[in-house]
N, C-alpha and C positions, 0 to 999 in steps of 0.2 A: 847306471846312468844316471846324473841328478838332474838332468831336465827335464822329464815330467813326457809323462804323452801330449800335454797341449800344444808342447814346442815343438815336440814331433811334427802335429797334426799340422801347424801350423807354414815349418819347414817345407813342407811334403808338397809336389807339383801339385797342382789341382787337373781334371780329369779333362777341363774342358784344352787344356794345352792336345792331347792327343788330339781330339777329332778334326777329321778334312774340314780342310775349306776349299771353296774357288768353288768353280763348275761343277766339279767332281760329285761335290758333298752328296752325301747320303741325308735322307728326309729321316727322323729321330719320328716313327710310328708311337711309342708307349709315350715319349713326353709330349708331342705335342701333339698327335691323332694322326687321324687322315687328311689330309689334302681337299680341298673344296674348290676346287673347277669356277661356279658357280660364285663367290665371292668376287674372282678374279676376273668376271664377263662387264659391258660396259653395260645400261639399263636398252633392252633395246625399244621400249616404247617408252615416248615422255611422258604419262602417267607411273613408269615404274616409280622412278626417285618417289612422290610426289605419295603413294601408297606404301612404301617402306617405311614413312616418316609419316605416317597418318601418325600414330596415341601421340612420337611428339608435338606434332603441330595441336592436335587435339587438348594437351596438357598444357601448352602455351596458350591456349583461346581461354583455357579453363581458367586458368590463372590469373589472364589479363581482364575475365571478368568478374573476378571473384576479387581483384584491386580494385576495380572500379568501386564496386558495390560496399564488399567489408573492409576493405584500406589495407592497406600493405602487411599487416600482422596474417592474415591469411591467408594466401597463397604460404609467405612463408612455413608460417606452422607445417601446413600441409608439403611442402616438400621436404620439411625435414621427416615427415611422418612417413612419409615417399623413401627417402631415403634409408631409413629406420629398418623398414619396411624391406626392404632389399638384399640388405646385408644376412638378414638369416636367410638362408639356403641349407637342404641336404649337405650331405658327404659329397666331392664331387666329382664321382661314379654313379651316382643316382637320379635320379627324373626329379624334381623340383615344381611341382602347381603355382606356386608363386598366387597362392589362393587369398592371404592379406593386403595384395596388391591389387590382385583382381577385385576383392569388396574396399578396396577404398577410392577405387576409381568408377566402383562401381557397376562392374564387370561381372561382376560375379552368375548375375541372372540370365545374363545371355550367352549363346552358342553361337561358339565360330569356328573358322577352317579348322584351326590350331584341336579344340577343343577335341573332333571327330576325327581328324587324319594327324596329328601329335602322338603316333603311337614309339612312346620311350624304349621298347625296348628292338627298334628297327635303330636307333639311332647310333649316330658315330663315336656318342660321345665315350657307349660300354667300354672299358678297358678294364685293364686289370687295378683291381683297386687301392693296391699298397702304393703304386709304382704313381700312381695320380695323388695321391694323397699327398705321398712325399713331394709330391712337384708344387702342390695347391702351398705345402710349409715348407717347401722352397731347402727343405733337405738335398735334394736334385743338382 
């Protein structure tokens, strides 16, 4: 055969064609993890949405204050640092503490709910490392 392996892979049928679709489709635990009913619920209290977005609102207020005091360059520089620090993560199957982001925000010396009751060994994210890494790299 003179076509080569690359053309054979290109002509093959993708695996997604064989997956079930519609109301009877099963949830793929290995690729997508456990389903969370908590994310589908509506807020039960008016302040719940505000508390959920607390860090975002606090960052926005800090950026506005910083812009008024030091000019436009200061919040832009800080936002670029935030984005750079958020990109540095551990492998997908390991819990990341994001200590650099906490240091930039000034939360490195604060003890919060997540520091005590966020046990990574009880996380729903734990799974088979090879499958999770291949999914993140787009190989699956």
